[in-house]
C-alpha positions as CSV (number, residue, x, y, z in Angstrom):
1,M,85.5,113.6,108.4
2,N,87.0,115.2,111.2
3,E,90.7,114.5,112.2
4,L,92.2,115.3,115.5
5,I,96.1,115.8,116.1
6,H,96.8,116.5,119.7
7,S,100.0,117.5,121.5
8,P,99.2,118.5,125.3
9,R,102.5,120.6,125.5
10,T,102.3,123.2,122.8
11,H,99.7,122.7,120.2
12,Y,96.3,121.4,119.2
13,R,95.3,120.9,115.5
14,L,92.0,120.2,114.2
15,H,90.7,119.7,110.6
16,L,87.0,119.9,110.3
17,V,83.8,121.1,108.3
18,V,82.0,124.0,110.3
19,G,78.5,124.9,110.5
20,A,76.4,127.2,112.4
21,H,76.8,125.5,115.6
22,S,80.3,124.7,115.5
23,A,81.7,128.0,117.4
24,R,80.3,126.8,120.5
25,H,82.0,123.3,120.5
26,I,85.3,124.8,119.3
27,R,85.1,127.4,122.2
28,R,84.8,124.5,124.7
29,I,88.0,123.0,123.2
30,V,89.8,126.0,123.4
31,R,89.1,126.7,127.0
32,A,89.9,123.4,127.9
33,H,93.3,123.7,126.4
34,L,93.8,127.0,128.1
35,R,93.0,125.2,131.5
36,L,95.5,122.5,130.6
37,W,98.2,125.0,129.6
38,G,97.6,127.3,132.7
39,L,96.3,130.3,130.4
40,R,92.7,130.4,131.7
41,E,92.8,134.3,131.8
42,L,92.9,134.2,128.2
43,A,89.6,132.2,127.8
44,D,87.1,135.1,127.0
45,A,89.2,136.7,124.4
46,A,90.4,133.6,122.7
47,G,86.8,132.4,122.7
48,L,85.4,135.5,121.0
49,A,88.6,135.4,118.6
50,V,88.0,131.9,117.6
51,T,84.3,132.4,117.2
52,E,84.6,135.2,114.9
53,L,87.4,133.4,112.8
54,V,85.1,130.2,112.6
55,A,82.1,132.4,111.6
56,N,84.0,133.9,108.7
57,V,84.7,130.3,107.3
58,V,80.9,129.5,107.7
59,R,80.0,132.5,105.8
60,H,82.4,132.7,103.3
61,V,84.2,129.6,102.4
62,P,82.7,127.1,99.9
63,G,82.5,123.6,101.5
64,R,83.2,125.3,104.9
65,R,86.3,123.0,105.4
66,C,89.1,124.6,107.7
67,T,91.9,123.9,110.0
68,I,92.3,125.4,113.4
69,V,95.5,125.4,115.1
70,L,95.9,126.5,118.9
71,R,99.4,127.2,119.8
72,R,100.7,127.8,123.2
73,C,103.7,130.4,123.2
74,G,104.9,131.0,126.7
75,D,102.2,133.2,128.3
76,A,100.5,133.6,125.0
77,L,97.9,131.8,122.5
78,R,98.1,131.8,118.9
79,I,94.9,130.9,117.0
80,E,95.2,130.1,113.3
81,V,92.3,129.2,111.2
82,S,93.2,128.1,107.6
83,D,91.2,127.2,104.6
84,D,91.6,126.7,100.7
85,F,89.4,129.9,99.8
86,A,91.5,132.6,98.1
87,G,89.0,135.5,99.4
88,L,90.9,137.7,101.8
89,P,89.2,138.9,105.1
90,R,89.1,142.8,105.6
91,V,88.2,145.0,108.5
92,R,85.1,146.6,107.7
93,D,83.7,149.9,109.1
94,A,80.3,148.5,109.9
95,D,77.1,150.8,109.9
96,V,75.3,150.8,113.2
97,L,72.3,149.0,111.6
98,D,74.5,146.5,109.8
99,E,74.1,142.8,111.2
100,G,77.6,141.6,110.2
101,G,80.9,143.0,109.3
102,R,82.5,143.5,113.0
103,G,84.3,140.2,113.3
104,L,87.6,141.1,112.4
105,A,87.3,144.5,114.4
106,L,86.3,142.4,117.4
107,V,89.4,140.1,116.8
108,Q,91.5,143.1,116.5
109,L,90.2,144.6,119.8
110,V,91.0,141.3,121.9
111,S,94.2,140.3,120.1
112,R,97.8,141.5,120.7
113,A,98.4,141.1,117.1
114,W,96.6,139.5,114.0
115,G,97.1,139.1,110.4
116,V,96.6,137.0,107.3
117,E,99.2,134.7,105.6
118,Q,98.9,133.3,102.0
119,D,100.9,130.4,100.6
120,A,102.2,131.1,97.2
121,H,102.0,127.6,96.4
122,A,98.7,126.5,97.6
123,P,95.1,128.2,97.4
124,G,93.8,129.6,100.5
125,K,95.2,131.5,103.7
126,T,95.6,131.2,107.3
127,V,94.1,134.1,109.4
128,W,95.8,134.2,112.8
129,C,95.8,136.1,116.2
130,E,97.8,136.3,119.2
131,I,96.2,136.7,122.7
132,G,98.2,137.4,125.7
133,G,101.8,137.4,126.2
134,K,104.5,139.7,124.9
135,E,105.2,140.8,121.5
136,G,107.4,138.4,119.7
137,E,106.5,135.3,121.7
138,C,104.6,133.3,119.0
């Protein structure tokens, strides 16, 4: 079951189970919100970042359940992807012939900042990135 909570002013939250084709639909949602928020110039970077963060859920999270939050912070966008899997993501030095392992490196390239947060009282983590804007806006 997918649950949608929407605030047109500052944030958008989506709870869902992702699959191989989910990223395409999520990119459309991101682009729509960026248009609504007047942040179209962030669309390419945000689309790439959310695609890579969702791909990590598809590949590594049993059950593939996650929550995606888009948060407008002035001229910046914060993307958060939360799941209940304890495994932490890491940036890898992928070999030129590797088929994967570049996702977080790409997120790092298109983002002003990114990181991982864990809740000491609950399993799982939130992987986030901030695109556009100035330091400290989100």
